[in-house]
C-alpha positions in Angstrom: 0.0 0.0 0.0 3.0 2.3 0.6 4.5 4.2 3.5 3.3 7.1 5.7 4.8 9.4 8.4 3.5 9.2 12.0 4.5 11.0 15.2 4.7 8.2 17.8 5.0 8.1 21.6 7.0 4.9 22.3 6.5 4.9 26.0 5.0 7.2 28.7 6.9 10.5 28.9 9.0 9.8 25.8 9.6 12.5 23.2 7.8 12.2 19.9 9.5 10.0 17.3 8.8 10.7 13.6 8.6 7.3 12.0 7.8 5.7 8.7 5.0 3.1 8.8 3.0 1.0 6.4 -0.3 2.6 5.5 -2.9 0.5 7.3 -5.9 -1.2 5.7 -9.4 -0.7 7.2 -11.1 -3.8 8.7 -14.8 -4.6 8.8 -16.8 -1.6 10.1 -13.8 0.7 9.8 -12.7 3.6 7.5 -9.3 4.9 6.6 -8.9 8.7 6.7 -6.2 10.6 4.9 -5.5 13.1 7.6 -5.2 16.7 6.4 -5.0 18.5 9.8 -5.0 17.4 13.5 -5.4 19.8 16.4 -3.2 19.4 19.5 -5.3 19.3 22.7 -4.3 19.5 26.3 -5.9 16.1 26.7 -3.2 14.7 24.4 -1.1 14.8 27.6 -2.9 11.6 28.7 -1.2 9.8 25.8 2.1 11.6 26.0 2.6 11.0 29.7 0.7 7.7 30.2 -2.0 9.3 32.4 -4.9 7.2 31.1 -5.6 3.8 32.7 -4.9 0.9 30.4 -3.3 2.8 27.5 -0.8 0.7 25.5 2.3 1.8 23.6 3.6 2.7 21.1 0.7 5.1 20.5 -0.1 8.0 18.1 -2.1 10.8 19.8 -4.6 13.1 18.3 -8.4 13.5 18.6 -9.1 16.6 16.6 -8.8 15.0 13.2 -9.9 16.5 9.9 -9.5 14.8 6.6 -11.0 12.8 3.7 -12.2 9.2 3.6 -9.6 7.3 1.7 -10.9 3.7 1.9 -13.9 1.9 3.6 -13.9 -1.5 5.1 -16.4 -4.3 4.7 -19.9 -3.5 5.8 -19.5 0.3 5.8 -22.3 1.9 3.8 -22.6 5.3 5.6 -19.3 6.7 4.3 -17.9 7.1 0.8 -14.4 7.5 -0.6 -13.5 11.2 -1.0 -15.9 12.5 1.6 -14.7 15.3 4.0 -14.9 14.0 7.6 -13.6 14.5 11.1 -13.0 12.4 14.3 -13.1 13.8 17.8 -12.6 12.6 21.4 -15.4 10.0 21.1 -13.8 7.3 19.1 -16.4 4.6 19.1 -18.9 2.7 21.2 -20.0 -0.9 21.6 -23.7 -0.3 21.0 -24.7 -3.0 23.5 -23.9 -1.7 27.1 -26.8 -0.3 29.2 -25.8 3.4 28.3 -25.6 2.6 24.6 -29.0 0.8 24.7 -30.5 4.1 25.9 -28.7 6.0 23.1 -26.2 7.6 25.6 -23.1 6.7 23.5 -20.8 9.3 25.2 -21.2 7.3 28.4 -20.6 3.9 26.8 -19.0 1.4 29.3 -16.5 0.5 26.6 -16.1 3.9 24.9 -13.1 4.1 22.6 -11.1 7.4 22.6 -9.3 8.4 19.5 -5.5 8.7 20.1 -5.8 6.7 23.4 -7.7 3.4 22.6 -6.2 3.4 19.1 -3.8 5.5 17.0 -5.1 9.0 16.4 -4.4 11.9 14.0 -0.7 12.7 14.4 -0.1 10.7 11.2 -0.9 10.9 7.5 -3.5 8.1 7.5 -5.5 6.7 10.3 -8.1 4.0 10.9 -11.3 4.8 12.8 -14.6 2.8 13.6 -17.3 4.0 11.2 -19.5 5.1 14.1 -16.8 7.6 15.3 -16.8 9.6 12.1 -18.5 13.0 11.5 -19.3 14.6 8.2 -17.6 18.0 7.6 -19.1 20.9 5.6 -17.3 22.0 2.5 -17.2 25.6 3.6 -14.8 25.2 6.5 -11.0 25.5 6.3 -9.6 22.1 7.3 -7.0 23.4 9.8 -9.5 25.7 11.4 -12.1 23.0 11.5 -9.9 20.4 13.3 -10.1 21.9 16.8 -13.9 22.2 16.5 -13.9 18.4 16.9 -12.9 18.8 20.5 -12.7 22.4 21.8 -15.6 23.4 19.6 -18.0 20.5 20.3 -17.2 20.7 24.0 -18.2 24.4 24.3 -21.0 24.4 21.8 -22.7 21.3 23.1 -22.3 22.3 26.8 -23.9 25.7 26.1 -26.8 24.4 24.0 -27.7 21.8 26.8 -27.1 24.3 29.6 -30.7 25.6 29.8 -29.7 29.2 28.9 -32.1 31.0 26.6 -31.4 33.9 24.2 -31.0 37.1 26.3 -29.8 35.3 29.4 -26.5 36.3 31.0 -23.9 33.6 30.2 -20.4 34.0 31.6 -17.4 32.4 30.0 -14.5 31.8 32.4 -11.2 31.7 30.6 -10.2 33.0 27.2 -8.0 30.1 25.9 -8.4 27.3 23.5 -11.9 26.5 24.8 -12.9 29.9 26.0 -12.2 31.8 22.8 -14.7 29.5 21.0 -17.1 29.5 24.0 -17.4 33.3 23.7 -18.2 33.1 20.0 -20.7 30.3 20.3 -22.4 32.1 23.2 -22.6 35.4 21.4 -23.9 33.7 18.2 -26.5 31.9 20.2 -28.1 35.2 21.4 -26.8 35.2 25.0 -25.7 38.2 26.9 -22.0 37.3 27.2 -19.7 38.2 30.0 -16.0 37.1 29.5 -14.0 36.6 32.6 -10.2 36.5 32.7 -7.2 37.9 34.6 -5.8 41.2 33.6 -6.9 43.8 31.0 -4.9 42.3 28.2 -7.6 40.0 27.0 -10.4 42.6 26.9 -10.0 43.8 23.3 -10.0 40.2 22.0 -12.9 39.1 24.2 -15.0 42.0 22.8 -13.9 41.3 19.2 -15.0 37.6 19.7 -18.5 38.9 20.8 -18.4 39.4 24.5 -20.7 42.2 25.7 -19.0 42.6 29.1 -15.5 42.0 30.2 -14.7 41.2 33.9 -11.0 41.4 35.0 -10.9 38.9 37.9 -7.6 40.3 39.1 -9.0 43.8 39.6 -12.5 43.0 41.0 -14.5 40.2 42.6 -15.9 38.5 39.5 -18.8 36.8 41.4 -19.9 40.2 42.8 -19.6 41.7 39.3 -21.9 39.0 37.9 -24.4 39.6 40.7 -24.5 43.4 39.9 -25.6 42.3 36.4 -28.4 40.1 37.9 -26.4 36.9 38.3 -25.3 34.5 35.6 -27.8 31.9 34.4 -24.9 29.8 33.2 -21.1 30.0 33.9 -19.1 28.0 31.4 -15.9 27.1 33.2 -13.3 26.5 30.5 -10.0 27.2 32.3 -8.4 24.0 33.6 -8.1 25.3 37.2 -10.5 24.8 40.1 -9.8 27.9 42.2 -11.3 30.4 39.7 -14.4 28.1 39.5 -14.7 28.0 43.3 -14.5 31.9 43.3 -17.4 32.2 40.8 -20.1 30.0 42.3 -21.6 33.0 44.1 -22.0 34.7 40.8 -24.8 32.3 39.7 -28.4 33.6 39.6 -31.2 31.6 41.1 -31.4 28.3 39.3 -28.1 29.1 37.8 -25.8 26.4 36.6 -22.0 26.2 36.4 -21.0 23.9 33.5 -17.5 22.5 34.0 -15.5 21.7 30.8 -12.0 22.7 32.0 -10.4 19.4 33.0 -8.3 19.4 36.2 -7.8 17.1 39.2 -8.0 20.0 41.7 -11.2 20.0 43.8 -13.9 22.7 43.3 -14.8 23.9 46.9 -18.4 24.6 47.5 -20.6 24.7 50.6 -24.0 23.0 50.7 -25.5 26.4 51.5 -24.1 27.9 48.3 -26.0 25.3 46.3 -29.2 25.2 48.4 -29.5 29.0 48.4 -30.7 29.8 44.9 -31.1 26.1 43.9 -27.9 26.2 42.0 -26.2 23.4 40.1 -22.6 22.4 39.2 -22.5 20.1 36.2 -19.6 18.4 34.3 -19.9 18.1 30.6 -18.1 15.7 28.3 -17.7 16.7 24.6 -20.3 14.7 22.6 -20.8 12.2 19.8 -20.3 12.5 16.0 -23.7 14.0 15.4 -22.9 16.7 18.0 -19.7 17.3 16.1 -21.7 17.7 12.9 -24.0 20.2 14.5 -21.0 22.1 15.8 -19.4 22.2 12.4 -22.6 23.3 10.7 -23.3 26.0 13.3 -19.7 27.3 12.9 -20.1 27.4 9.1 -23.4 29.2 9.3 -22.5 31.8 11.9 -18.8 32.5 11.2 -17.4 31.0 14.4 -13.8 30.4 13.7 -10.9 28.8 15.6 -7.7 30.9 16.1 -4.9 28.6 15.2 -1.1 28.2 14.9 0.0 25.7 12.3 3.0 23.3 12.4 4.0 20.6 10.0 3.6 17.0 11.2 7.3 16.5 11.4 7.5 19.2 14.0 4.9 17.5 16.3 7.3 17.7 19.3 7.7 21.4 18.9 4.0 21.9 18.3 3.1 19.9 21.4 5.5 21.9 23.5 3.9 25.1 22.2 0.5 23.9 23.3 1.8 22.8 26.8 3.5 26.2 27.3 0.0 27.9 27.3 1.3 30.6 25.1 -0.4 29.5 21.8 -3.2 31.7 20.4 -5.2 29.6 20.8 -5.1 26.1 19.3 -2.1 24.4 17.8 -2.8 22.4 14.6 -0.6 19.9 12.8 -0.9 20.0 9.0 0.0 17.2 6.6 
């Protein structure tokens, strides 16, 4: 079939190795994707540093995959050769566990994760289960679209299921890879958007992305600032740090909800009284399934939501990953093939 280039992690904590491999053939129920772009997500650290239980090596990371169907395996009728597609965090499900039988595929007991359960998008060709694939609109740039398969779907899907209605005050905590998309999705959904970050530096960008209000959490008490505005119906917590989340709980309105998408092991601290008074909710949100990805991509195409990216060639995967980990990227790092 020929050879391809892949960026491989040989063992936990190892540097990326750029290797030549045989192009794999899809099995029954699988497709082969010619990868055109793959976003680098903070969650790729699970693969790089061996932080996910049961992960085996060598492994190719990457779960923000955008490309074209190159070949389909036996029994695949949904996808056709040449079709534009993407694969996100949700990399497949068994269809038979109790969650799947209720249609709750994101909570599948045997959920596969792209780039963890099998080799992901840091390579020129990859194999994916057909149920993990999302159709991608023609109108999106492939490198800008790739991060929508994780950062995009996570913020869009969390907001649309949050219970917020057009006109409600929705606060976005953090203006990074997730937050810069969250602000755009919130503004385009008709919410009154308050962006919260430390320092004045992010204010012009936040306003440009569609925020109506900017709150500098280093200069004022952000929870009090939200209460002066009537309280937030929803706070989308995108920054991967628990302390700022803890500090914002009192900014929720009655029946307000904090939706947590910034992944961290630190505990959020909340007193029962804070939740009981005002009937408040703290909810975690996982990204979504391929149909959610398709909705995200379509909404972005329709409304002009765009990812701000820095591009690197596949052969510089190590440098690109380091740029993401540094926290200095604006705002998503994408490998291009």
